[in-house]
N, C-alpha and C positions, 0 to 999 in steps of 0.2 A: 500494501501498499501503499502510494503515494506521501509527501505535505497535504498536498492538499486532502487527502480521503481521510489522515485523522484526523484534521481541523472539523470536517466532517461531523465526522463520527463521537468527537470526543465536544461536540457541541447543540449534539442531536434534541438531548434534554434539554439544555437554555433556547430555544431555539422554539418547541414546543410548548416550553411554559408562557413567553411574550405573545403569542398566535391564542392561548386560551384566556387573554386574560377577556374580566366583565365588558371593560371599553369595548373592543370589539366585534365580540357580545351583540350587545346593547348597538353601532353604528353600522355592523354588518346584517343586525336584520330591519332596519328601517325605523327604528326605534326612541333616535333620539332626533331633536329640529336641527339643521343648518349650521346656529351658533354652535354645539354641539360637537356636528364633524368640524367648524373651523375656528374649534377650538385642540386639534391633533394639527392642525395645517400651522398654526401658531406654534404651537410647542416645537413642533419635527424647524419652522423659522429658526427659532433660536440654536437649534443646535446643527442643523447644515451650515451659518454663518460660519461656526466657530471652525468646524470641519472644511470645509473649505477655503478658511485660511489657515489652517493648516496646508492644504495640499499648494498651497500656493509656497510656504516656505520648501514646501519638500520635496518638490517638482525636480531640485538640479541635484538627490542626494540619487544616488547609482545604484542603490535599488528600491526607495521607498516611488523613489520619480518615477518608473517604469505603473507604478498601478495609480497611478493619475490620468484619469479617462476624462479627458476636458469632454466629450460624448454623455456624461451621465453625468453633469453640474447640477443641481437641483435648486441652486437659489433663484434666480430668474422665474423659474418653474411655481413656486413658493409665492413669490409675491405675486406673482399675475393671481393665483389663488387666493388668496387672503383680496389685493382690492374685489373679487368676483365676490366671497364669500361674507368679506366686511364693510369694504370700500372701500372710498381713498384715504383715510383719515383712520386707516389699522394700528398703520404703530404706537398710537396713542391708544388704542384699547386693545391691546395685550403687550402681556409681560410674560414670563419667563415663571414657572411655576418651582417649589421648593426642589422639586426632586429634577425638573431641568436644570436648575440653576447645579443641581449638584451634577453631572450629567456633563455639564459645558467644562463646569472648574476643571474634572479630571479632564476633557480634550487637550485642555489648555497647560497642563502638567506635563503630559507626558505627547500631547500628537504632532508640538514645532519640531521634540527636538529629541523625540526619541523611535526610530525609525518603523520598526515590527509595532511599536506604538501606535504611527500611525496605522500602518496596516494595520493594525486589530481593530480599530474604528472603521475603518474603510471600509474591511470585508464586511462590517457586521452588519454597516448601516445600503450599502450599496446592490451588494447582493440579495437582499432582502427586497431592496428595491425590484428589484428586476424578476426575483420568483415572484414572491406571497402579495407582491405589489400590487401585480395585473390582476389576481385575483381581484386583490381587495376594489381597485379601480371598476370592475367588470360591478362587482354589485352594487357601491355605490348608486354605479349609473341608473342599476334597477329597481334599486330601494328608494336615492333619492330624486330620479330624475336628472340628474345634472348632464346627462352628456355632453361630455366632455370636457365643460365651463366647469369650472371651482374646481376638475380634479388634473391637472396639469402635471404635478407630483407626479400624480405615475404613468404618464406619458411618455417614451423616450422615441421621439421621431429619427428613423432615419435607421436607428440602433436596433439588430439581430438579438436577442437578449441571449440565446440559451451561445452564441459564437463569441459573446462578450465573457460570459462564464465561464466559458472552454479557456481560449484569454489567459483571465482571470487565473483558473487555479493551473495550467501551466506556469505562470511567474509563481506561484505561488509553490512549484514541485521543486524550483528553480534557486529559491531565495538561498544567500549563502552561508545560512545563520547553522552554528553552531546547536548541540543538543539540550543547552541551560536555555542559548538563545529562543529556543523553538518550545521548551515550555512556557517561558516569562510570556509569549506571545501566546500561547494556548491558556495561559491565566487573564491576559488582557481580554482576551476575544469575552473568555467567558463572564469577564467585569465588565465589557462594554454591551453582552446579554442581557446584566438585570441593570443596570442603569436604566438601557429602554423598558423594560418590568417595569420598573420602577415612574419613571416618567408615565406609563400608561395606565398601573396604577392610582399616580392621582387624576389621571384626566375621570378613572373613571370615580371616584370622589366628587368630581364636581361637579360632573353629570347625574350625578345617580337621584 
């Protein structure tokens, strides 16, 4: 088994936990209003704002830079979604939750200076967007009748998700990290999943 396969196996339970949150059950079941969905979009904005700032710093790194796929950039799509869902004044109407602030703090701590740490958080977010994110987009279209407007975050124009995921896993299989660094990476991926789950749990409390 290559390193990408090890990562996938090691994080299977973390991935399942993130998908089973009460917030997602309510969202995909159509039990939230427009602002209940917009609350998720706002929190994702704060996460991706920090992560994509880190990507700009890591672009020149000989290992982490290979994982900076410009075609996956999400921030402009999130801004477009917030403008549609909340209005042009959305920056004054949203704020990072306590869990999201903790998530951002960890990104600032590791993703700007530790290449493997950046890749760990990048992997957790973007491969999820390309996989389960597409299922979520279809469910949102059906449950809320958004028909693309307000779901730009889940759209990747011109991107073939399967090809990108395959390329990403090939990169993971060739990283020059020793056994200790690989274990640190796996620990950080697991932490990234837990931070994301905590953010979703916060959302569940707000919209319950």
